[in-house]
C-alpha positions as CSV (number, residue, x, y, z in Angstrom):
1,M,13.0,-32.3,-44.7
2,R,15.7,-34.9,-45.6
3,R,18.3,-32.2,-46.6
4,R,18.1,-30.6,-43.2
5,L,18.4,-33.9,-41.3
6,F,21.6,-35.1,-43.1
7,R,23.8,-33.8,-40.3
8,T,21.9,-35.6,-37.7
9,L,21.6,-38.8,-39.7
10,D,25.4,-38.9,-40.3
11,L,25.5,-41.0,-37.2
12,P,22.6,-43.5,-37.8
13,D,23.5,-45.5,-34.7
14,K,22.3,-42.6,-32.6
15,K,18.6,-42.4,-31.7
16,L,16.8,-39.2,-32.6
17,I,15.1,-37.0,-30.0
18,A,12.7,-34.8,-32.0
19,I,10.8,-31.9,-30.4
20,D,7.7,-30.3,-31.9
21,C,8.6,-26.9,-30.5
22,G,5.2,-25.5,-31.3
23,S,3.2,-27.9,-29.3
24,V,5.3,-29.4,-26.6
25,A,5.0,-28.1,-23.1
26,I,7.6,-25.4,-22.4
27,S,8.8,-27.3,-19.3
28,E,9.5,-30.4,-21.5
29,L,11.2,-28.3,-24.1
30,Y,13.5,-26.8,-21.4
31,S,14.2,-30.1,-19.6
32,T,15.0,-32.1,-22.8
33,T,17.2,-29.5,-24.4
34,E,19.0,-28.6,-21.2
35,R,19.7,-32.3,-20.5
36,F,21.0,-32.6,-24.1
37,L,23.3,-29.6,-23.8
38,R,24.7,-30.5,-20.3
39,D,24.9,-34.3,-20.3
40,A,27.7,-35.7,-22.5
41,E,26.6,-39.3,-22.0
42,F,23.1,-38.4,-23.2
43,R,24.6,-36.6,-26.3
44,D,26.7,-39.7,-27.1
45,T,23.6,-41.8,-27.4
46,C,21.3,-39.5,-29.4
47,N,20.9,-36.6,-31.7
48,L,18.4,-33.7,-31.2
49,V,16.0,-32.4,-33.9
50,L,14.1,-29.2,-33.3
51,A,10.9,-28.8,-35.4
52,I,10.3,-25.1,-35.4
53,P,7.0,-23.5,-36.6
54,T,7.3,-20.6,-39.0
55,D,4.2,-18.8,-37.8
56,A,4.3,-15.4,-36.1
57,A,2.7,-16.6,-32.9
58,F,5.7,-18.9,-32.3
59,A,8.2,-16.2,-33.1
60,D,6.7,-14.1,-30.2
61,S,6.8,-17.0,-27.7
62,P,9.3,-17.8,-24.9
63,A,9.8,-21.1,-26.6
64,F,11.2,-19.3,-29.7
65,D,13.8,-17.5,-27.6
66,H,14.8,-20.8,-25.9
67,V,15.1,-22.6,-29.3
68,Q,17.4,-19.8,-30.5
69,S,19.6,-20.1,-27.4
70,V,19.8,-23.9,-27.9
71,K,20.9,-23.4,-31.5
72,Q,23.5,-20.9,-30.4
73,A,24.8,-23.1,-27.6
74,A,25.1,-26.1,-30.0
75,F,27.2,-23.9,-32.3
76,E,29.4,-22.5,-29.5
77,N,30.0,-25.9,-28.0
78,G,30.7,-27.8,-31.2
79,F,27.5,-29.8,-31.1
80,E,26.2,-28.5,-34.4
81,G,26.5,-32.0,-36.0
82,K,24.3,-33.4,-33.2
83,V,21.6,-30.7,-33.3
84,S,19.4,-30.1,-36.3
85,W,16.4,-28.0,-36.9
86,L,13.5,-28.0,-39.3
87,L,11.5,-25.0,-40.2
88,I,7.9,-26.3,-40.3
89,H,5.8,-24.8,-43.1
90,E,3.3,-27.6,-43.5
91,P,2.7,-29.0,-40.0
92,L,0.4,-31.9,-40.8
93,V,2.8,-33.4,-43.4
94,E,6.2,-32.4,-42.1
95,L,5.5,-33.3,-38.4
96,A,3.9,-36.6,-39.4
97,A,7.0,-37.5,-41.5
98,L,9.4,-36.6,-38.7
99,K,7.4,-38.5,-36.1
100,N,7.3,-41.5,-38.4
101,L,11.1,-41.4,-38.8
102,V,11.7,-41.1,-35.1
103,T,9.3,-43.9,-34.3
104,R,10.8,-46.2,-36.9
105,Q,14.3,-45.5,-35.5
106,G,13.2,-46.1,-31.9
107,G,13.8,-42.5,-30.8
108,K,11.7,-40.2,-28.7
109,W,9.0,-37.9,-30.1
110,C,8.2,-34.9,-27.9
111,A,4.9,-33.2,-28.6
112,S,1.7,-32.3,-26.8
113,V,-0.4,-35.0,-28.6
């Protein structure tokens, strides 16, 4: 997990907003990512981490398509250093570690539970 977060953690004064893309309500996923992409002031104060499940059910969901578009928009707009993503293979361990990191840093954890 740490290797994938190096880009986001290059600016440790920025709080993390981490989204569990597999469990968060689709409306919260849309609103949080759209705000991040459109609001320069918001981007200046935080970095975005997308926790992406690797299961087939997620790959067939509308959330997957939205996550792909966020990744593409970040690249096209030069935000790639402010947006990171983790492919989640072991949800219990990896999501708990990410949540712990975000909580310790005072960021925002977006998930259904």
